[in-house]
C-alpha positions in Angstrom: 0.0 0.0 0.0 2.9 2.4 0.8 4.4 1.6 -2.5 1.2 2.3 -4.4 0.7 5.6 -2.5 4.2 6.7 -3.3 3.8 5.8 -7.0 0.6 7.9 -7.2 2.3 10.7 -5.4 5.3 10.7 -7.8 2.8 10.8 -10.8 0.9 13.7 -9.2 4.1 15.6 -8.4 5.1 15.4 -12.1 1.8 16.3 -13.5 1.4 19.3 -11.3 5.0 20.6 -11.2 5.8 20.5 -15.0 3.1 23.0 -16.0 4.0 25.2 -13.0 7.7 25.2 -14.2 6.7 26.3 -17.7 4.4 28.9 -16.2 7.2 30.2 -14.0 9.4 30.8 -17.0 6.7 32.9 -18.7 6.2 35.3 -15.9 9.9 36.4 -15.5 8.8 40.0 -16.2 6.6 40.3 -13.2 7.8 42.0 -9.9 9.6 39.5 -7.7 6.9 39.3 -5.0 4.2 38.8 -7.6 6.2 35.9 -9.0 6.6 34.5 -5.5 2.9 34.6 -4.8 1.9 33.0 -8.2 4.6 30.3 -8.2 4.1 29.3 -4.6 0.4 28.7 -5.2 1.8 25.2 -6.1 2.4 24.7 -2.3 -1.1 24.2 -1.0 -1.9 22.0 -3.9 1.0 19.7 -3.1 0.1 19.8 0.6 -3.4 18.5 -0.3 -1.8 15.7 -2.4 0.6 14.8 0.4 -2.4 14.6 2.9 -4.8 12.7 0.7 -2.5 10.5 -1.4 0.4 9.8 1.0 -1.7 10.0 4.1 0.8 12.4 5.8 -0.8 14.8 8.2 0.8 17.5 10.3 0.2 19.3 13.6 1.8 22.6 14.7 2.8 23.3 18.3 3.7 26.9 19.3 2.1 28.8 16.4 1.6 31.6 18.9 5.4 32.1 18.9 5.4 33.3 15.3 6.3 37.1 15.4 4.5 39.7 13.4 7.5 40.9 11.4 10.1 39.1 9.3 12.5 36.7 11.0 15.1 34.1 10.3 13.8 30.5 10.8 16.4 27.9 12.0 14.9 24.5 11.3 15.8 20.9 11.6 16.2 19.4 8.1 15.2 15.8 7.5 13.3 15.6 4.3 11.8 17.4 1.3 8.5 17.7 3.3 9.5 20.7 5.4 10.7 22.6 2.3 7.1 22.5 1.2 5.2 22.6 4.5 7.0 25.5 6.1 5.6 27.7 3.3 2.0 27.2 4.6 3.0 27.4 8.3 4.9 30.7 8.1 4.3 34.0 6.3 5.9 34.3 2.8 9.4 33.0 2.9 12.4 32.0 1.0 15.2 29.4 1.6 18.9 29.4 1.6 19.7 26.7 -0.9 22.6 25.3 -2.9 22.9 26.8 -6.4 22.9 23.4 -8.0 19.2 23.0 -7.3 18.5 25.7 -9.8 19.7 23.3 -12.6 17.2 20.5 -11.7 14.8 20.2 -14.7 11.4 21.8 -14.1 11.7 22.1 -10.3 14.8 24.2 -10.6 13.4 26.4 -13.3 10.5 27.4 -11.1 12.7 27.8 -8.1 15.0 30.2 -10.0 12.0 32.6 -10.6 11.2 32.8 -6.9 13.2 35.4 -4.8 15.6 33.2 -2.8 19.2 32.9 -1.6 21.1 30.5 -3.9 24.7 30.1 -2.7 27.8 28.4 -4.0 28.7 26.0 -1.2 32.2 25.6 -2.6 32.9 29.3 -2.1 33.9 28.9 1.5 33.7 32.1 3.5 32.3 33.8 0.4 29.2 31.6 0.8 28.5 33.3 4.2 28.8 36.7 2.5 26.2 35.6 -0.1 23.8 34.5 2.6 24.1 37.7 4.6 23.9 40.1 1.5 21.1 38.2 -0.2 19.3 37.5 3.0 19.2 41.1 4.1 17.7 42.0 0.7 15.0 39.3 1.1 14.2 40.4 4.6 13.8 44.1 3.4 11.4 42.9 0.8 9.2 41.4 3.6 10.2 37.8 3.1 11.2 35.5 6.0 14.3 33.5 5.5 14.6 29.8 6.3 18.0 28.4 7.1 18.8 24.7 7.8 21.8 25.2 10.1 23.0 21.6 9.8 23.5 22.3 6.1 21.9 19.1 4.8 19.2 16.6 5.4 19.9 14.6 8.6 18.4 11.2 9.5 15.9 11.2 12.4 17.8 10.9 15.6 21.0 12.3 14.2 22.6 15.7 14.7 25.3 17.6 12.8 27.2 20.7 13.8 25.0 23.8 13.6 26.6 26.4 11.3 26.2 30.0 12.4 25.3 31.5 9.0 21.6 31.9 9.9 22.3 33.5 13.2 24.8 35.9 11.7 22.3 36.9 9.1 19.7 37.6 11.8 22.2 39.6 13.9 23.3 41.8 10.9 19.7 42.3 9.7 18.4 43.0 13.2 15.6 40.4 13.1 14.8 37.7 15.5 15.4 33.9 15.2 12.6 31.4 15.3 13.7 27.8 16.0 11.8 24.8 14.6 11.9 21.1 15.5 10.0 18.4 13.6 10.0 14.6 12.8 9.3 14.7 9.1 12.0 12.2 8.4 10.1 9.5 10.2 7.6 9.4 7.3 9.5 10.9 4.4 13.1 9.6 4.6 16.0 11.1 2.8 16.4 9.6 -0.7 13.6 7.1 -0.1 11.0 6.7 -2.7 8.5 5.1 -0.4 6.8 7.5 2.1 4.8 6.3 5.1 1.5 7.7 6.4 1.4 9.3 9.8 1.3 12.6 11.7 4.3 15.0 11.6 4.6 17.3 14.6 6.2 20.7 13.9 7.2 22.6 17.1 7.9 26.3 16.9 10.0 27.7 19.7 10.0 31.0 21.5 11.6 33.9 19.5 15.3 34.4 20.2 16.1 38.1 20.3 19.4 39.0 18.7 19.8 42.4 20.4 22.8 42.6 22.6 23.7 38.9 21.8 26.6 37.5 19.8 25.6 35.5 16.8 27.4 32.4 18.2 25.3 32.7 21.3 22.1 33.0 19.3 23.1 29.9 17.2 23.9 27.9 20.4 20.6 28.9 21.9 18.7 27.8 18.8 20.6 24.5 18.7 19.9 23.9 22.4 16.2 24.5 22.0 15.8 22.5 18.8 17.8 19.5 20.0 16.1 19.6 23.4 12.7 19.7 21.8 13.5 16.9 19.5 14.4 14.7 22.4 11.3 15.8 24.4 8.8 15.2 21.7 10.4 12.2 19.9 12.4 10.3 22.5 12.1 7.1 20.4 14.4 8.6 17.8 17.2 8.8 20.4 17.1 5.4 22.0 20.6 4.5 20.7 21.9 7.8 22.2 20.4 6.8 25.5 22.1 3.3 25.2 18.9 1.5 24.2 18.4 -0.6 21.1 16.3 1.0 18.3 12.6 0.2 18.4 11.4 -2.6 16.1 9.3 -0.1 14.0 12.3 2.1 13.5 14.4 -0.7 12.2 11.7 -1.8 9.8 11.3 1.7 8.5 15.0 2.0 7.9 14.9 -1.3 5.9 11.9 0.0 3.9 13.8 3.2 3.0 16.9 1.5 1.7 
């Protein structure tokens, strides 16, 4: 059943995304925010498909923590799901993403027409400059900026070093940081064709004020909240960390994803 659902989803994704990609190339002359609004109308359509075809629901905790003005979101990154879903949870936003994604047929074409922050990850320190310069422009335009501080998708229960780029951007732009924890990778695993039905929990943490704080301290505060919240809400993902064997269901899911 999971396989059939995943096949139907892949077909729906193709049928919906290809026309949107061509549409995106035709509206290059429109103002950036108008392009953003038109192209991201793809998002609620895909969320409906995800809910009704894949059977993946979601629940948000802490929505009251979303501030009124633009902010930098520092989020856990486990799957492609959050790159879609955060766009319906938060006000209009853009992502810090690797430039190579813009070369992906269809998807990348549309992505390139949306105001965003595409960086060359091989540029070293220059990549941080790109994030800060482009990020400040996006924030001035009224967009929120989403940064995945671990830099890549991470398996559920794993943690990589949190890079400070998002916190540095927030500090220099003078906007707060909003930390986000979730368990999307339990149902939509990295590089796995088969997705599993279930409920994803997205937890939005208290706003972290950057005024009077060092960017490194802001980054550490965000990391502490996110990782603490992950362990509070999803302790089953950290059984091995606690010296316990993985749950039988987790092992089966891992086999299914490979």
